[in-house]
C-alpha positions in Angstrom: -2.2 34.3 -9.6 -1.1 31.7 -12.1 2.5 32.2 -11.1 1.6 31.5 -7.4 -0.2 28.3 -8.3 2.8 27.2 -10.6 5.2 27.9 -7.6 3.0 26.1 -5.1 2.8 23.0 -7.4 6.5 23.1 -8.0 7.1 23.1 -4.2 4.7 20.3 -3.7 6.3 18.1 -6.4 9.7 18.8 -4.9 8.5 17.8 -1.5 7.0 14.6 -2.8 10.3 13.8 -4.6 12.3 14.3 -1.5 9.9 12.2 0.5 10.2 9.4 -2.1 14.0 9.5 -2.1 14.0 9.2 1.8 11.5 6.3 1.6 13.7 4.4 -0.8 16.8 5.1 1.4 14.8 3.3 4.2 13.8 0.4 2.1 17.5 -0.2 0.9 18.3 -1.0 4.5 15.7 -3.8 4.6 13.7 -4.9 7.7 10.9 -2.4 7.0 7.1 -2.8 6.6 5.4 -1.1 3.7 1.6 -0.3 3.5 0.9 -0.2 -0.2 -2.4 1.2 -1.4 -3.4 -0.8 -4.5 -2.7 0.5 -8.0 -5.1 2.5 -10.0 -8.7 1.0 -10.1 -11.3 3.4 -11.6 -14.4 4.3 -9.6 -15.3 4.2 -6.0 -16.5 1.4 -4.0 -17.7 -2.0 -5.3 -20.8 -2.9 -7.2 -24.0 -4.1 -5.2 -23.3 -7.7 -6.3 -19.8 -7.8 -4.9 -18.5 -11.2 -4.3 -15.0 -11.6 -2.8 -14.4 -14.9 -4.8 -15.5 -13.3 -8.2 -13.3 -10.6 -9.7 -16.0 -9.8 -12.3 -18.0 -8.4 -9.4 -15.4 -6.0 -8.1 -13.7 -2.8 -9.1 -10.4 -3.9 -10.8 -7.2 -2.4 -12.0 -7.4 -0.4 -15.2 -4.6 -0.9 -17.9 -3.0 2.2 -16.3 -3.2 0.4 -12.9 -1.4 -2.6 -14.3 1.2 -0.4 -15.8 1.6 1.3 -12.4 2.0 -2.0 -10.6 4.7 -3.2 -13.1 6.5 0.1 -12.4 6.3 -0.5 -8.7 7.8 -3.8 -9.0 10.6 -2.6 -11.2 11.4 0.1 -8.8 11.3 -2.1 -5.8 13.7 -4.5 -7.7 16.2 -1.7 -8.4 15.9 0.6 -5.4 15.1 -1.5 -2.4 16.3 -4.4 -0.4 14.5 -7.6 -1.6 10.8 -8.1 -0.8 10.8 -10.9 1.6 7.0 -11.3 2.1 3.8 -10.0 0.6 0.5 -9.9 2.4 -2.5 -8.7 0.5 -6.2 -7.8 1.0 -8.3 -10.6 -0.5 -9.9 -8.1 -3.1 -8.8 -8.7 -6.7 -7.4 -5.2 -7.2 -4.9 -5.8 -4.3 -4.1 -9.3 -5.2 -3.5 -8.2 -8.8 -1.3 -5.3 -7.7 0.7 -7.6 -5.6 1.0 -10.4 -8.3 2.1 -7.9 -11.1 4.5 -5.9 -8.8 6.1 -8.7 -6.8 5.9 -11.5 -9.2 8.7 -13.5 -7.5 7.0 -13.5 -4.1 3.6 -15.2 -4.0 1.1 -12.8 -2.1 -0.6 -14.2 0.9 -4.3 -13.3 1.2 -4.7 -11.6 4.6 -8.3 -10.8 5.3 -7.4 -8.2 7.9 -6.2 -6.0 5.1 -9.7 -5.9 3.5 -11.5 -2.6 4.0 -12.9 -2.2 7.5 -16.6 -3.0 7.8 -19.2 -1.4 10.1 -18.6 -4.1 12.9 -16.5 -2.3 15.5 -15.4 -5.6 17.1 -14.4 -7.1 13.7 -12.5 -3.8 12.8 -10.6 -3.9 16.1 -9.7 -7.6 15.6 -8.4 -6.8 12.1 -6.3 -3.9 13.5 -4.8 -6.2 16.1 -4.0 -8.8 13.5 -2.3 -6.2 11.2 -0.3 -4.8 14.2 0.6 -8.3 15.2 1.9 -9.1 11.7 3.9 -5.9 11.6 5.2 -6.5 15.2 6.3 -10.1 14.4 8.2 -9.1 11.3 11.9 -9.3 11.7 13.1 -10.2 8.3 16.3 -9.0 6.4 14.2 -8.0 3.4 11.0 -5.9 3.5 7.4 -6.9 4.2 4.8 -5.3 1.8 1.2 -5.2 2.8 -1.1 -4.3 -0.2 -4.4 -2.9 1.1 -7.0 -0.1 0.6 -7.3 3.6 1.6 -9.8 3.0 4.4 -7.4 0.5 5.9 -4.4 2.8 5.8 -6.4 5.6 7.1 -7.6 3.6 10.1 -4.0 2.5 10.9 -2.1 5.8 10.2 -4.5 8.7 9.8 -3.0 9.4 6.4 -4.6 9.2 2.9 -2.2 7.9 0.3 -3.1 8.0 -3.4 -3.6 4.8 -5.4 -0.3 3.2 -5.8 1.4 5.2 -2.9 3.4 3.4 -0.2 3.9 4.4 3.5 6.9 2.8 5.3 5.7 2.2 8.9 7.0 1.0 12.3 4.9 -0.3 15.2 5.0 1.8 18.3 3.0 0.3 21.1 -0.6 0.1 19.7 0.0 2.5 17.0 1.9 2.9 13.7 4.5 5.5 13.1 5.0 6.6 9.4 8.8 6.6 8.7 8.5 7.5 5.1 6.5 7.4 1.8 6.9 6.6 -1.9 4.9 8.1 -4.6 4.9 5.9 -7.9 3.1 8.4 -10.2 
């Protein structure tokens, strides 16, 4: 039994490594959009006293998360075409991930990348804003959007880990995932 588990884990890791290499190949071309889930921030959800303007009331990056963000930035610097623009959720863990990883490109807070709320009309407007930003991007470098699990799930149906990136392209009113990069 242990042998089968070990074999399965090895195959999964090999598959993730191949997917990551394919993702870097896409980003070397430039002109791509990356949905990046923020780096490691322990816990789930935010405290009851959450205030978007006060990082002390939010779930924040751990030291391991800050290290992960530095690693992301170093890998983007060496393995991808330059990052032309960074849009980020207004939550501190996303802004901090963006600031640490892409220190040469000031992250622009983009409220549509915040986690979707319960208001269906607001969620639809946020989705349209994100799809619009993706559709409007025509740069030579890459566009990185730092966001949350729930936002990425709503846009793609996929569930990346903290610090994982999905390379996407807009197709009509949906997003097609072209590749992924695992930073662990």
